[in-house]
C-alpha positions as CSV (number, residue, x, y, z in Angstrom):
1,M,5.5,20.6,-6.8
2,P,8.4,18.1,-7.4
3,A,7.7,14.3,-7.4
4,L,7.9,12.6,-4.0
5,F,10.3,10.0,-5.3
6,E,13.2,10.8,-7.7
7,K,13.6,8.5,-10.7
8,G,17.0,6.8,-10.7
9,K,17.5,7.4,-7.0
10,T,17.8,4.4,-4.6
11,Y,15.4,4.3,-1.6
12,T,14.8,1.9,1.3
13,F,11.1,1.4,1.9
14,Y,10.0,0.3,5.4
15,F,6.8,-1.6,6.1
16,S,5.3,-2.5,9.5
17,R,4.7,-6.1,10.5
18,E,3.0,-7.1,13.8
19,H,5.9,-6.4,16.1
20,D,8.7,-5.8,13.5
21,Y,9.6,-4.0,10.3
22,I,10.6,-5.3,6.9
23,N,12.3,-3.3,4.2
24,I,12.9,-3.3,0.5
25,T,15.7,-1.3,-1.2
26,G,15.6,-0.5,-4.9
27,E,16.0,2.1,-7.6
28,V,13.0,4.1,-8.6
29,I,11.9,3.5,-12.2
30,S,8.7,5.5,-12.0
31,Y,6.3,7.2,-9.6
32,E,2.6,7.8,-10.1
33,S,1.1,8.7,-6.7
34,P,0.5,6.6,-4.6
35,L,2.4,3.9,-6.6
36,V,6.1,3.7,-7.0
37,K,7.8,1.2,-9.3
38,I,11.3,0.1,-8.2
39,E,13.9,-2.3,-9.5
40,T,15.6,-4.5,-7.0
41,D,17.7,-7.7,-7.5
42,G,16.5,-7.9,-11.1
43,L,12.8,-7.7,-10.1
44,N,10.4,-4.8,-10.8
45,R,8.2,-4.2,-7.8
46,I,5.2,-1.9,-7.3
47,I,4.8,-0.3,-3.9
48,N,1.6,1.3,-2.7
49,C,2.7,4.2,-0.5
50,S,-0.8,4.8,0.7
51,S,-0.9,1.3,2.3
52,A,-1.5,1.2,6.1
53,Y,1.7,-1.0,6.3
54,F,3.9,1.6,4.6
55,V,6.0,3.4,7.3
56,E,8.6,5.5,5.5
57,A,11.1,5.6,2.6
58,V,14.7,6.7,3.1
59,A,16.7,8.0,0.1
60,R,20.2,6.7,-0.2
61,R,23.0,9.2,-0.4
62,E,25.3,8.2,-3.3
63,D,28.4,9.2,-1.4
64,L,27.8,7.0,1.6
65,D,27.8,3.3,2.1
66,I,25.9,2.7,5.3
67,E,23.7,-0.1,6.7
68,D,19.9,0.2,6.6
69,P,18.8,2.5,9.4
70,A,15.9,1.5,11.6
71,P,12.7,3.3,10.7
72,V,11.6,6.3,12.7
73,E,8.7,5.6,15.1
């Protein structure tokens, strides 16, 4: 089975917050389920994809330059 997140690919990760969502966009450095390490704005971040606050991750298509979509509810 292939890895859930592809190294070198950019994803936007969505997290729930009381009545809103926040998101973080970054390039995947490594993935060891349930943790994904991304680089964004010069920072390395670790995201726990098994967190109750994690909603979804959307892979960026390299050929498109679009705004962040709203997460699927």
